[in-house]
C-alpha positions in Angstrom: 76.2 85.0 99.2 77.9 87.4 96.8 75.7 90.4 96.2 76.1 91.5 92.6 73.9 93.2 90.0 72.4 90.0 88.8 71.3 89.1 92.4 69.7 92.5 92.8 67.9 92.3 89.5 66.4 89.0 90.6 64.7 90.6 93.6 61.2 91.9 93.7 60.5 95.5 94.9 59.1 94.3 98.3 62.3 92.1 98.8 64.5 95.1 98.1 62.5 97.2 100.5 62.9 94.5 103.2 66.7 94.4 102.7 66.9 98.2 102.8 65.1 98.4 106.2 67.3 95.6 107.6 70.5 97.4 106.4 69.3 100.7 108.0 68.6 98.9 111.3 72.1 97.3 111.2 73.7 100.7 110.3 72.1 102.3 113.4 73.3 99.5 115.6 76.9 99.3 114.3 77.7 102.9 113.4 77.3 105.5 116.1 79.4 108.1 118.0 81.1 105.4 120.0 82.2 103.2 117.1 86.0 102.8 117.1 88.4 102.6 114.2 89.6 99.3 115.7 86.3 97.7 114.9 86.9 98.5 111.2 90.3 97.0 111.1 90.0 94.0 113.6 88.7 91.6 111.0 91.3 92.4 108.4 94.6 91.5 110.1 96.7 89.8 107.4 100.3 90.3 108.2 102.8 91.7 110.8 103.2 95.5 110.4 106.8 95.2 111.4 108.2 92.5 109.1 105.3 91.7 106.8 105.2 88.0 107.8 101.8 86.2 107.6 102.7 83.8 110.4 101.3 85.2 113.6 99.2 84.0 116.5 96.7 85.6 118.9 98.4 86.8 122.1 95.7 87.9 124.6 94.0 91.3 124.9 95.1 94.7 126.0 93.4 96.7 128.8 90.8 97.9 126.4 89.8 94.4 125.4 91.4 94.6 122.0 93.0 91.5 120.5 96.8 91.4 120.4 99.0 89.3 118.1 102.5 88.0 118.2 104.6 87.5 115.1 106.3 84.1 114.9 109.1 85.6 112.7 110.2 88.8 114.5 108.5 88.1 117.8 106.9 91.6 118.0 103.5 92.1 119.5 100.9 94.2 117.5 97.3 95.0 117.1 95.0 95.6 114.2 95.7 99.4 114.4 99.5 99.2 114.8 101.3 101.3 112.3 98.2 102.8 110.8 97.0 106.4 111.1 94.9 105.2 114.1 97.9 104.2 116.2 97.7 105.9 119.7 94.6 107.7 118.4 91.7 107.8 120.9 89.3 109.5 118.4 86.3 107.5 117.2 85.3 106.5 113.7 82.7 109.3 113.7 85.3 112.0 114.5 87.7 110.6 111.9 85.1 110.7 109.1 84.1 114.2 110.2 87.7 115.2 109.9 88.1 113.6 106.5 84.9 115.3 105.3 86.4 118.6 106.4 89.7 117.9 104.6 87.8 117.2 101.4 86.1 120.6 101.8 89.3 122.5 102.5 88.7 123.4 106.1 91.5 125.0 108.2 92.9 123.5 111.3 91.0 125.9 113.5 87.7 125.0 111.7 88.6 121.3 112.2 89.1 122.0 115.9 85.6 123.5 116.2 84.0 120.7 114.2 85.6 117.8 116.0 86.2 119.2 119.5 89.9 118.3 119.2 92.9 120.6 119.7 94.6 122.2 116.8 97.7 120.2 117.4 95.7 116.9 117.3 94.1 118.0 114.0 97.5 118.9 112.6 98.8 115.4 113.4 95.7 113.7 112.0 96.1 115.7 108.8 99.6 114.6 108.1 98.8 111.0 109.0 95.9 111.1 106.5 98.0 112.7 103.8 100.7 110.1 104.2 98.2 107.3 104.0 96.8 108.9 100.8 100.2 108.3 99.1 99.0 104.8 98.1 97.0 106.3 95.3 100.0 107.3 93.3 102.9 105.2 94.7 102.1 102.3 92.4 100.3 104.2 89.6 101.3 103.4 86.0 100.4 106.0 83.4 99.5 104.7 79.9 98.1 105.8 76.6 98.2 109.6 76.0 100.0 111.1 79.0 100.2 114.9 79.6 103.5 115.8 81.1 104.5 119.3 82.3 106.6 120.1 85.4 105.9 123.1 87.6 107.9 125.0 90.3 107.3 126.3 93.7 109.5 128.2 96.2 111.3 126.5 99.1 109.3 127.1 102.2 110.9 126.7 105.7 107.8 127.1 107.9 108.3 125.3 111.2 112.1 125.2 110.9 113.9 126.2 114.1 116.2 129.2 114.0 119.2 127.1 114.9 118.4 124.7 112.0 117.8 127.4 109.4 120.1 126.8 106.4 120.0 130.5 105.3 119.7 134.0 106.8 116.2 135.0 107.8 114.4 137.1 105.2 114.0 140.8 105.9 110.5 142.2 105.3 108.9 145.6 105.5 110.5 149.0 105.0 114.0 147.7 105.9 113.8 145.1 103.1 116.5 146.9 101.0 119.0 146.1 103.7 118.5 142.3 103.5 121.7 140.2 103.1 120.7 138.6 99.9 117.7 138.4 97.6 116.2 135.3 96.2 117.6 134.3 92.8 115.4 135.3 89.9 113.8 132.8 87.5 113.8 129.0 87.7 116.9 128.6 89.9 118.1 126.1 92.5 116.0 128.0 95.0 112.9 126.5 93.4 111.5 123.0 93.7 110.6 121.1 90.5 107.3 119.1 90.8 106.9 116.4 88.2 103.2 116.3 87.0 101.6 113.8 84.7 98.1 112.7 83.9 97.0 110.0 81.5 93.8 109.5 79.5 92.5 107.2 82.2 92.7 110.0 84.8 95.7 108.4 86.6 97.9 111.0 88.2 101.6 111.4 89.1 102.4 114.4 91.2 105.8 114.1 92.9 108.7 116.3 94.1 111.5 115.9 91.5 114.3 118.0 92.9 115.9 121.4 92.8 116.0 123.8 89.9 114.7 123.4 86.3 113.5 120.0 85.1 116.1 117.7 83.7 116.1 114.2 82.1 117.6 113.0 85.3 114.7 114.3 87.4 112.1 112.9 85.1 113.9 109.5 84.9 113.4 109.0 88.6 109.8 108.3 87.7 110.2 106.4 84.4 108.8 103.2 86.0 105.4 105.0 86.4 105.0 105.2 82.6 103.9 102.2 80.6 105.9 101.2 77.5 104.7 102.8 74.2 103.0 105.7 76.0 102.5 108.9 74.1 103.9 111.9 76.0 102.1 115.1 75.4 104.3 118.1 76.3 106.1 121.2 75.1 109.3 121.1 73.2 111.5 121.2 76.3 114.9 119.5 75.6 114.9 117.7 79.0 111.4 116.2 78.3 112.3 115.1 74.8 115.5 113.5 76.2 113.4 111.6 78.7 111.0 110.5 75.9 113.9 109.3 73.8 115.7 107.5 76.7 112.6 105.5 77.5 111.5 105.0 73.8 108.1 106.6 74.4 106.1 108.3 71.6 106.0 112.1 71.5 103.3 114.6 70.7 104.8 118.0 71.0 103.1 121.4 71.5 105.0 124.0 69.4 106.5 126.9 71.3 104.1 129.4 69.7 100.9 127.4 70.2 98.7 125.6 72.7 97.8 122.4 70.7 99.8 119.5 69.4 99.4 118.6 65.7 97.0 115.9 66.9 94.9 118.5 68.8 96.1 117.5 72.3 96.8 119.9 75.2 98.2 119.8 78.7 95.1 121.5 80.2 94.5 118.8 82.8 98.0 119.2 84.1 97.7 123.0 84.2 94.4 122.6 86.2 96.3 120.5 88.7 99.0 123.2 89.0 96.4 125.9 89.5 94.8 123.8 92.3 98.1 123.5 94.1 98.9 127.2 93.8 95.4 128.1 95.2 96.0 125.7 98.1 99.4 127.3 98.8 97.8 130.7 98.7 94.9 129.7 101.0 97.2 128.2 103.6 99.7 131.1 103.5 102.5 128.8 102.3 103.1 125.1 102.7 106.3 123.8 104.3 108.6 122.0 101.9 108.9 119.4 104.6 105.2 118.4 104.2 104.7 119.4 100.6 104.6 115.8 99.2 101.7 115.1 101.6 99.7 117.9 100.2 100.4 116.6 96.7 99.2 113.2 97.8 95.9 114.7 99.1 95.3 116.7 95.8 95.7 113.4 93.9 93.4 111.6 96.4 90.7 114.3 95.8 91.0 114.0 92.0 90.8 110.2 92.3 87.5 110.5 94.2 86.1 113.2 91.9 86.8 111.2 88.7 85.4 107.9 90.0 82.6 108.4 92.6 79.5 110.4 93.5 80.4 113.2 95.9 78.2 111.6 98.6 80.6 108.6 98.7 83.9 110.5 98.9 84.1 110.6 102.7 83.6 106.8 103.1 85.8 105.9 100.2 88.7 108.1 101.4 88.5 106.4 104.8 88.5 102.9 103.3 91.4 103.8 101.0 93.6 105.0 103.8 92.7 103.0 106.9 95.1 100.1 106.3 98.1 102.1 105.2 101.2 102.0 107.3 102.5 105.4 108.6 106.3 105.5 108.9 106.3 108.2 111.6 104.8 109.0 115.0 103.1 112.2 116.0 106.2 113.5 117.7 108.2 113.0 114.5 105.9 115.0 112.2 107.6 118.4 112.8 111.0 116.7 112.3 110.3 114.8 109.1 113.2 114.7 106.6 113.3 117.3 104.0 112.6 115.9 100.5 115.4 118.1 99.0 118.9 119.0 100.1 118.7 122.5 101.6 122.4 122.9 102.0 122.8 122.3 98.3 120.2 125.0 97.6 121.8 127.6 99.8 125.4 126.6 99.6 126.2 129.7 97.6 
């Protein structure tokens, strides 16, 4: 039976109370500290995670009594958790939801380790799997109506890069700083990363790494498919943004260079708030590696998505459900070696 508002309205108070007691009993039986993530995914296997084929058959059980499947097309063997953020993860559903709750509250890896009883390294791996899964919120987003657009910039950060892989000389700090080989270029140079930021009137968000240096029509056009036809772009009078608007036949609502409002009374305050949130996060974490920056942008968008649509008490469960089926294109061992989203040798070639 489909439970909807009409069905609930047809129930008497005593019937609703009876259902509530039954659900609480079911919750206590099904959700406890030993509940696995496999149990949440096992009833929703729809396709092969390797080739996407929907033609597969059951293929016995693994040593932990979990159902295996064999794809008829690519012949690979997989389980419900294969390719998700729970692959090779021995942590329970309870620990994962505790971890997600901590991420929503901005906990550090050390605090996560204390809260979950896991090592800092495991928490680090869980964080980046979760952030990758959160990419689904904006990967297919289409902005429409009035769209605020205003790029921002952040420095290249090489945290975690091995010395033999470093594309530049190490920075000199402290009292000997004046003897450093070369200072960072001033202003918005190719030593800065352009982050394309846009929010529409329906609270859909695009927050992506665009490239190196000042924004250009070429950088913005990478994401033109995320803007619906006939959208109105609210922005400053930047030449590159106006070129992007003209190339894609969007409408334009321009903030004059000496003001804060467009002639129609619009601003880019929502975008500026997003920029402030990112810069606060970078400050709190003492810098975010450029290698993992897009993941942090994904997570900021996920938190905004939850804030705009749900009561705070539902955030943890919704974040889990939004991310649990997403395919993760890397293993834990590959996280420190993920490909840079920018060309470092182009940035430091001079």
